C-alpha positions in Angstrom: 84.3 98.8 119.4 85.5 95.2 118.8 86.9 96.2 115.4 89.0 99.0 116.9 90.3 96.8 119.7 91.2 93.8 117.6 92.3 95.2 114.2 93.3 98.7 115.4 95.0 97.4 118.6 97.1 94.8 116.8 98.1 97.3 114.1 99.0 99.9 116.8 101.1 97.3 118.6 102.9 96.3 115.4 103.6 100.0 114.7 105.1 100.5 118.2 107.3 97.3 117.9 108.6 98.3 114.5 109.4 101.8 115.7 111.3 100.4 118.7 113.0 97.8 116.4 111.8 95.0 118.7 112.8 91.5 117.7 109.1 90.5 117.3 108.2 93.5 115.1 107.8 91.5 111.9 105.8 88.8 113.7 103.5 91.5 115.1 103.1 93.1 111.7 102.3 89.8 110.1 99.8 88.9 112.8 98.1 92.3 112.5 97.9 92.1 108.7 96.6 88.6 108.8 94.0 89.6 111.4 92.9 92.5 109.2 92.6 90.3 106.1 90.6 87.6 108.0 88.3 90.3 109.5 87.6 91.8 106.1 86.8 88.4 104.5 84.3 87.7 107.3 82.9 91.2 107.1 82.3 90.9 103.4 80.7 87.5 103.8 78.3 88.8 106.4 77.5 92.4 105.2 78.3 92.4 101.5 80.8 94.2 99.4 81.9 97.8 99.7 84.7 99.6 97.9 86.2 100.7 101.2 86.5 97.1 102.4 88.4 96.3 99.2 90.8 99.2 99.9 91.5 97.9 103.4 91.8 94.3 102.2 94.4 95.4 99.7 96.3 97.3 102.4 96.3 94.2 104.6 97.5 92.0 101.7 100.2 94.6 100.9 101.4 94.6 104.5 101.6 90.8 104.5 103.6 90.9 101.2 106.0 93.5 102.6 106.7 91.4 105.7 107.3 88.4 103.5 109.7 90.3 101.2 111.6 91.5 104.3 111.8 88.0 105.6 112.9 86.6 102.3 109.9 84.4 101.9 108.5 86.4 98.9 110.9 87.4 96.2 110.6 90.2 93.8 110.4 89.2 90.1 113.8 90.6 89.2 115.6 89.2 92.3 115.6 85.4 92.7 116.4 84.4 96.2 116.5 88.0 97.4 119.6 88.8 95.5 119.9 92.2 93.8 121.0 92.8 90.3 124.6 93.8 91.2 125.2 90.7 93.2 123.9 88.6 90.3 126.2 90.3 87.9 129.2 89.7 90.2 128.2 86.0 90.6 128.1 85.5 86.8 131.6 86.9 86.2 
């Protein structure tokens, strides 16, 4: 019950804010992903490892990474400072 309310509720709230393009959508998604990652670390520490916990942990980390890419905090390997290849080519000419 607690898992559904905390993790599921924050993920649901994040999904609604993203769908409505609310200004706090990325913050809500980041908070939901961080909450899921923390929950899973604690759960693994208490109950032990399960492959399904690893799947959900990877999903939470992936969600955090996507939010960081969208915000420009995390850059893809081919795009320094969020620039794409075409803008880099134009800058070099």
